[in-house]
ZAVO-971608 format. One record per residue: residue in three letters; x, y, z of N, C-alpha, C in turn. Coordinates in steps of 0.2 Angstrom, whole numbers, always signed. Layout:
% ZAVO-971608
+-----+-------+-------+-------+-------+-------+-------+-------+-------+-------+
!  aa !   n_x !   n_y !   n_z !  ca_x !  ca_y !  ca_z !   c_x !   c_y !   c_z !
+-----+-------+-------+-------+-------+-------+-------+-------+-------+-------+
! ALA !     X !     Y !     Z !     X !     Y !     Z !     X !     Y !     Z !
...
+-----+-------+-------+-------+-------+-------+-------+-------+-------+-------+
% end
This chain:
% ZAVO-971608
+-----+-------+-------+-------+-------+-------+-------+-------+-------+-------+
!  aa !   n_x !   n_y !   n_z !  ca_x !  ca_y !  ca_z !   c_x !   c_y !   c_z !
+-----+-------+-------+-------+-------+-------+-------+-------+-------+-------+
! MET !  +614 !  +517 !  +526 !  +608 !  +513 !  +525 !  +609 !  +507 !  +521 !
! SER !  +614 !  +506 !  +517 !  +616 !  +500 !  +513 !  +618 !  +495 !  +518 !
! ILE !  +622 !  +497 !  +523 !  +624 !  +492 !  +528 !  +618 !  +488 !  +531 !
! LYS !  +613 !  +492 !  +533 !  +607 !  +489 !  +536 !  +603 !  +485 !  +531 !
! PHE !  +603 !  +487 !  +525 !  +599 !  +483 !  +520 !  +603 !  +476 !  +519 !
! ASP !  +610 !  +476 !  +519 !  +614 !  +470 !  +518 !  +613 !  +465 !  +524 !
! TYR !  +612 !  +468 !  +530 !  +611 !  +464 !  +535 !  +605 !  +460 !  +535 !
! LEU !  +599 !  +464 !  +533 !  +593 !  +461 !  +533 !  +592 !  +456 !  +527 !
! LYS !  +596 !  +457 !  +522 !  +596 !  +453 !  +516 !  +599 !  +446 !  +518 !
! ARG !  +605 !  +446 !  +521 !  +608 !  +440 !  +524 !  +604 !  +437 !  +529 !
! LYS !  +601 !  +440 !  +533 !  +597 !  +437 !  +538 !  +591 !  +433 !  +535 !
! THR !  +588 !  +436 !  +530 !  +582 !  +433 !  +526 !  +585 !  +427 !  +522 !
! GLN !  +591 !  +427 !  +520 !  +594 !  +421 !  +517 !  +596 !  +415 !  +521 !
! ILE !  +598 !  +417 !  +527 !  +600 !  +412 !  +532 !  +594 !  +408 !  +535 !
! PHE !  +588 !  +412 !  +536 !  +582 !  +409 !  +539 !  +580 !  +403 !  +535 !
! PRO !  +579 !  +403 !  +529 !  +577 !  +397 !  +525 !  +582 !  +391 !  +526 !
! VAL !  +588 !  +392 !  +526 !  +593 !  +387 !  +527 !  +592 !  +384 !  +534 !
! PHE !  +591 !  +388 !  +539 !  +590 !  +386 !  +546 !  +584 !  +382 !  +547 !
! PHE !  +579 !  +384 !  +543 !  +572 !  +381 !  +544 !  +573 !  +374 !  +540 !
! ILE !  +576 !  +373 !  +535 !  +577 !  +367 !  +531 !  +581 !  +362 !  +536 !
! LEU !  +586 !  +364 !  +539 !  +590 !  +360 !  +543 !  +586 !  +358 !  +549 !
! LEU !  +583 !  +362 !  +552 !  +578 !  +361 !  +558 !  +573 !  +355 !  +556 !
! SER !  +570 !  +356 !  +550 !  +565 !  +351 !  +548 !  +568 !  +344 !  +547 !
! LEU !  +574 !  +344 !  +544 !  +578 !  +337 !  +543 !  +579 !  +334 !  +550 !
! TRP !  +582 !  +338 !  +554 !  +583 !  +335 !  +561 !  +577 !  +333 !  +564 !
! ALA !  +571 !  +336 !  +564 !  +565 !  +334 !  +567 !  +563 !  +327 !  +564 !
! CYS !  +565 !  +325 !  +558 !  +562 !  +319 !  +555 !  +567 !  +313 !  +556 !
! THR !  +572 !  +314 !  +560 !  +576 !  +308 !  +562 !  +572 !  +303 !  +566 !
! PRO !  +572 !  +297 !  +566 !  +569 !  +292 !  +570 !  +571 !  +293 !  +577 !
! ASP !  +566 !  +291 !  +582 !  +567 !  +292 !  +589 !  +570 !  +285 !  +592 !
! SER !  +570 !  +280 !  +588 !  +573 !  +274 !  +591 !  +577 !  +270 !  +586 !
! ASN !  +581 !  +265 !  +588 !  +585 !  +261 !  +583 !  +581 !  +254 !  +583 !
! SER !  +576 !  +253 !  +586 !  +572 !  +247 !  +586 !  +571 !  +244 !  +579 !
! ASP !  +572 !  +238 !  +577 !  +570 !  +235 !  +571 !  +563 !  +235 !  +570 !
! SER !  +559 !  +236 !  +575 !  +552 !  +235 !  +575 !  +549 !  +242 !  +574 !
! GLY !  +552 !  +248 !  +574 !  +550 !  +254 !  +573 !  +547 !  +258 !  +580 !
! GLY !  +549 !  +255 !  +586 !  +548 !  +259 !  +592 !  +547 !  +255 !  +598 !
! ASP !  +544 !  +249 !  +598 !  +543 !  +245 !  +604 !  +549 !  +240 !  +604 !
! TYR !  +554 !  +241 !  +608 !  +560 !  +236 !  +608 !  +558 !  +229 !  +609 !
! ARG !  +552 !  +228 !  +613 !  +550 !  +221 !  +614 !  +548 !  +217 !  +608 !
! ASP !  +547 !  +220 !  +603 !  +545 !  +217 !  +597 !  +551 !  +213 !  +594 !
! ASN !  +557 !  +215 !  +595 !  +563 !  +212 !  +593 !  +564 !  +205 !  +597 !
! PHE !  +561 !  +204 !  +603 !  +562 !  +199 !  +607 !  +556 !  +194 !  +607 !
! THR !  +550 !  +196 !  +605 !  +544 !  +191 !  +606 !  +545 !  +186 !  +601 !
! GLY !  +542 !  +180 !  +603 !  +542 !  +174 !  +599 !  +544 !  +168 !  +603 !
! THR !  +545 !  +163 !  +599 !  +548 !  +156 !  +602 !  +555 !  +156 !  +600 !
! TRP !  +559 !  +154 !  +605 !  +566 !  +154 !  +604 !  +569 !  +147 !  +607 !
! ARG !  +573 !  +144 !  +603 !  +577 !  +138 !  +605 !  +583 !  +140 !  +609 !
! PHE !  +583 !  +139 !  +615 !  +589 !  +140 !  +620 !  +594 !  +134 !  +619 !
! THR !  +600 !  +135 !  +618 !  +605 !  +130 !  +619 !  +610 !  +132 !  +624 !
! GLU !  +609 !  +129 !  +630 !  +613 !  +131 !  +635 !  +619 !  +127 !  +637 !
! THR !  +624 !  +130 !  +639 !  +630 !  +126 !  +641 !  +632 !  +127 !  +649 !
! ILE !  +633 !  +122 !  +652 !  +636 !  +123 !  +659 !  +642 !  +119 !  +660 !
! THR !  +647 !  +122 !  +663 !  +653 !  +119 !  +664 !  +653 !  +117 !  +672 !
! LYS !  +654 !  +110 !  +673 !  +654 !  +108 !  +680 !  +661 !  +110 !  +683 !
! LYS !  +661 !  +113 !  +689 !  +668 !  +115 !  +692 !  +672 !  +109 !  +694 !
! SER !  +669 !  +104 !  +696 !  +672 !   +98 !  +699 !  +676 !   +94 !  +693 !
! THR !  +673 !   +93 !  +688 !  +676 !   +89 !  +682 !  +678 !   +94 !  +677 !
! LYS !  +676 !  +100 !  +676 !  +677 !  +104 !  +671 !  +675 !  +102 !  +664 !
! ALA !  +670 !   +97 !  +665 !  +666 !   +95 !  +659 !  +660 !   +99 !  +657 !
! SER !  +659 !  +100 !  +651 !  +653 !  +104 !  +649 !  +647 !  +100 !  +647 !
! GLU !  +641 !  +102 !  +648 !  +635 !   +99 !  +647 !  +631 !  +104 !  +643 !
! THR !  +628 !  +101 !  +638 !  +624 !  +106 !  +633 !  +616 !  +103 !  +633 !
! SER !  +612 !  +107 !  +634 !  +605 !  +105 !  +633 !  +601 !  +111 !  +629 !
! SER !  +595 !  +109 !  +626 !  +591 !  +113 !  +622 !  +584 !  +113 !  +624 !
! TYR !  +581 !  +118 !  +624 !  +573 !  +119 !  +625 !  +570 !  +125 !  +623 !
! LEU !  +564 !  +125 !  +622 !  +560 !  +131 !  +620 !  +558 !  +136 !  +625 !
! VAL !  +559 !  +143 !  +624 !  +556 !  +148 !  +628 !  +552 !  +152 !  +624 !
! VAL !  +546 !  +154 !  +626 !  +541 !  +158 !  +623 !  +542 !  +165 !  +626 !
! ILE !  +543 !  +170 !  +623 !  +543 !  +177 !  +625 !  +538 !  +181 !  +622 !
! SER !  +534 !  +184 !  +627 !  +528 !  +188 !  +625 !  +528 !  +195 !  +628 !
! LYS !  +525 !  +200 !  +626 !  +524 !  +206 !  +629 !  +520 !  +206 !  +635 !
! ASP !  +521 !  +210 !  +640 !  +517 !  +210 !  +646 !  +513 !  +216 !  +645 !
! ALA !  +506 !  +215 !  +644 !  +501 !  +220 !  +643 !  +501 !  +225 !  +649 !
! SER !  +503 !  +224 !  +655 !  +502 !  +228 !  +660 !  +509 !  +233 !  +661 !
! ASN !  +514 !  +231 !  +657 !  +520 !  +235 !  +658 !  +523 !  +236 !  +651 !
! SER !  +524 !  +242 !  +649 !  +526 !  +243 !  +642 !  +534 !  +242 !  +641 !
! ALA !  +537 !  +241 !  +646 !  +545 !  +239 !  +646 !  +546 !  +232 !  +648 !
! GLN !  +541 !  +228 !  +649 !  +542 !  +221 !  +652 !  +540 !  +216 !  +647 !
! VAL !  +543 !  +210 !  +647 !  +541 !  +204 !  +643 !  +540 !  +198 !  +648 !
! ILE !  +536 !  +193 !  +646 !  +535 !  +187 !  +650 !  +539 !  +181 !  +646 !
! LEU !  +543 !  +178 !  +650 !  +547 !  +172 !  +648 !  +544 !  +166 !  +650 !
! LYS !  +541 !  +161 !  +646 !  +539 !  +155 !  +648 !  +544 !  +150 !  +647 !
! ASN !  +545 !  +146 !  +652 !  +550 !  +140 !  +652 !  +557 !  +142 !  +652 !
! PHE !  +559 !  +149 !  +654 !  +565 !  +151 !  +655 !  +569 !  +147 !  +660 !
! GLY !  +575 !  +144 !  +658 !  +579 !  +140 !  +662 !  +576 !  +132 !  +662 !
! ASN !  +571 !  +131 !  +659 !  +568 !  +124 !  +657 !  +565 !  +121 !  +663 !
! PRO !  +561 !  +125 !  +668 !  +558 !  +122 !  +673 !  +551 !  +119 !  +671 !
! GLY !  +549 !  +120 !  +665 !  +542 !  +118 !  +663 !  +538 !  +124 !  +660 !
! THR !  +534 !  +122 !  +655 !  +530 !  +128 !  +651 !  +526 !  +132 !  +656 !
! GLY !  +524 !  +129 !  +662 !  +519 !  +133 !  +666 !  +523 !  +138 !  +670 !
! SER !  +530 !  +138 !  +670 !  +534 !  +143 !  +674 !  +535 !  +149 !  +670 !
! THR !  +534 !  +155 !  +673 !  +536 !  +161 !  +670 !  +540 !  +165 !  +674 !
! VAL !  +544 !  +169 !  +671 !  +548 !  +175 !  +674 !  +547 !  +181 !  +670 !
! TYR !  +548 !  +187 !  +672 !  +548 !  +193 !  +669 !  +554 !  +196 !  +668 !
! GLY !  +555 !  +200 !  +662 !  +561 !  +203 !  +660 !  +560 !  +210 !  +658 !
! ILE !  +564 !  +215 !  +660 !  +564 !  +222 !  +657 !  +568 !  +222 !  +651 !
! VAL !  +565 !  +226 !  +646 !  +568 !  +226 !  +640 !  +571 !  +233 !  +639 !
! THR !  +577 !  +233 !  +637 !  +581 !  +240 !  +635 !  +582 !  +239 !  +627 !
! THR !  +586 !  +244 !  +625 !  +587 !  +244 !  +618 !  +589 !  +238 !  +615 !
! ASN !  +593 !  +234 !  +617 !  +596 !  +228 !  +615 !  +597 !  +222 !  +620 !
! GLN !  +593 !  +223 !  +625 !  +594 !  +218 !  +630 !  +588 !  +216 !  +634 !
! ILE !  +587 !  +210 !  +637 !  +582 !  +209 !  +642 !  +586 !  +207 !  +648 !
! VAL !  +583 !  +210 !  +654 !  +586 !  +209 !  +660 !  +581 !  +206 !  +665 !
! VAL !  +583 !  +200 !  +667 !  +579 !  +196 !  +672 !  +581 !  +197 !  +679 !
! ASN !  +578 !  +202 !  +682 !  +580 !  +203 !  +689 !  +579 !  +197 !  +693 !
! PRO !  +582 !  +196 !  +699 !  +581 !  +190 !  +703 !  +574 !  +189 !  +705 !
! GLN !  +571 !  +183 !  +703 !  +564 !  +181 !  +705 !  +564 !  +174 !  +706 !
! THR !  +559 !  +172 !  +710 !  +558 !  +165 !  +711 !  +552 !  +162 !  +707 !
! THR !  +553 !  +156 !  +704 !  +548 !  +153 !  +699 !  +543 !  +149 !  +704 !
! SER !  +538 !  +146 !  +700 !  +533 !  +142 !  +704 !  +537 !  +136 !  +707 !
! ASP !  +542 !  +134 !  +704 !  +546 !  +128 !  +706 !  +551 !  +130 !  +712 !
! ASN !  +551 !  +136 !  +714 !  +555 !  +138 !  +719 !  +563 !  +139 !  +717 !
! TRP !  +563 !  +140 !  +711 !  +570 !  +141 !  +708 !  +571 !  +149 !  +708 !
! LEU !  +577 !  +151 !  +710 !  +579 !  +158 !  +710 !  +582 !  +159 !  +704 !
! ILE !  +580 !  +164 !  +700 !  +583 !  +164 !  +693 !  +584 !  +172 !  +692 !
! SER !  +590 !  +173 !  +688 !  +592 !  +180 !  +686 !  +597 !  +180 !  +680 !
! GLY !  +597 !  +185 !  +677 !  +602 !  +185 !  +671 !  +600 !  +190 !  +666 !
! SER !  +603 !  +190 !  +660 !  +602 !  +194 !  +655 !  +603 !  +191 !  +648 !
! GLY !  +599 !  +194 !  +643 !  +600 !  +192 !  +636 !  +602 !  +198 !  +632 !
! THR !  +606 !  +197 !  +627 !  +608 !  +202 !  +622 !  +605 !  +201 !  +615 !
! TYR !  +602 !  +205 !  +612 !  +599 !  +205 !  +606 !  +605 !  +205 !  +601 !
! ILE !  +606 !  +200 !  +597 !  +612 !  +201 !  +592 !  +609 !  +202 !  +585 !
! SER !  +603 !  +199 !  +583 !  +600 !  +200 !  +577 !  +593 !  +197 !  +577 !
! SER !  +589 !  +198 !  +572 !  +582 !  +196 !  +573 !  +581 !  +188 !  +574 !
! GLU !  +587 !  +185 !  +573 !  +587 !  +177 !  +573 !  +591 !  +175 !  +579 !
! ARG !  +594 !  +179 !  +583 !  +599 !  +177 !  +588 !  +600 !  +181 !  +594 !
! MET !  +600 !  +178 !  +600 !  +602 !  +182 !  +606 !  +607 !  +178 !  +610 !
! ASN !  +611 !  +181 !  +614 !  +616 !  +178 !  +619 !  +614 !  +179 !  +626 !
! TRP !  +614 !  +174 !  +630 !  +611 !  +174 !  +637 !  +617 !  +172 !  +642 !
! ASN !  +616 !  +175 !  +648 !  +620 !  +173 !  +654 !  +615 !  +173 !  +659 !
! TYR !  +615 !  +168 !  +663 !  +610 !  +168 !  +669 !  +612 !  +163 !  +674 !
! VAL !  +609 !  +164 !  +680 !  +611 !  +160 !  +686 !  +604 !  +157 !  +689 !
! ILE !  +604 !  +150 !  +690 !  +598 !  +147 !  +693 !  +600 !  +144 !  +699 !
! THR !  +597 !  +146 !  +705 !  +598 !  +143 !  +711 !  +592 !  +138 !  +713 !
! ALA !  +594 !  +132 !  +713 !  +588 !  +127 !  +715 !  +591 !  +122 !  +720 !
! GLY !  +587 !  +121 !  +725 !  +589 !  +117 !  +731 !  +596 !  +120 !  +734 !
! GLY !  +597 !  +126 !  +734 !  +603 !  +129 !  +737 !  +609 !  +129 !  +733 !
! ASP !  +609 !  +126 !  +727 !  +615 !  +126 !  +723 !  +614 !  +131 !  +717 !
! ALA !  +619 !  +136 !  +717 !  +618 !  +141 !  +711 !  +623 !  +138 !  +705 !
! VAL !  +620 !  +138 !  +700 !  +623 !  +136 !  +694 !  +623 !  +142 !  +688 !
! SER !  +628 !  +143 !  +685 !  +629 !  +148 !  +680 !  +628 !  +145 !  +673 !
! TYR !  +625 !  +148 !  +669 !  +623 !  +146 !  +662 !  +625 !  +151 !  +657 !
! THR !  +627 !  +149 !  +651 !  +628 !  +153 !  +645 !  +623 !  +150 !  +640 !
! ALA !  +620 !  +153 !  +636 !  +616 !  +151 !  +631 !  +615 !  +155 !  +625 !
! THR !  +614 !  +152 !  +619 !  +612 !  +155 !  +613 !  +605 !  +154 !  +612 !
! ALA !  +601 !  +159 !  +609 !  +594 !  +158 !  +608 !  +593 !  +159 !  +600 !
! GLU !  +590 !  +155 !  +597 !  +588 !  +156 !  +590 !  +581 !  +156 !  +589 !
! LYS !  +579 !  +161 !  +585 !  +572 !  +162 !  +584 !  +569 !  +156 !  +580 !
! GLN !  +563 !  +153 !  +582 !  +560 !  +147 !  +579 !  +555 !  +150 !  +574 !
+-----+-------+-------+-------+-------+-------+-------+-------+-------+-------+
% end
């Protein structure tokens, strides 16, 4: 009879510990987003892109800078709208899919008939790094850029 009582006593002691551990595990956040859940919040706003292109023929680098406005797409909870991405003009938009720390711009054609694709990686609330390709008039050009939040 005492063995059965000891077993029940231990079982009732273990249950509260198990319940506390389960409660703590259930309270961990579901995402690592700085914004608390919607990863797009990390990317929205006005960004100054400083892009560099290296010409293959001369191996000389050229740098240019322009603004890109990134906003949430209300029709898709994983998508953002990038205005002036690649610097074709503020009326030009492309769409990107947001993951935990990245925007992926799948190949798409702008209103200026540029084929654009690439990706940007979230570094901090003030910085992203980008790699993308723009094909305009049959010539594909690869770019690297840093983007700083304005």
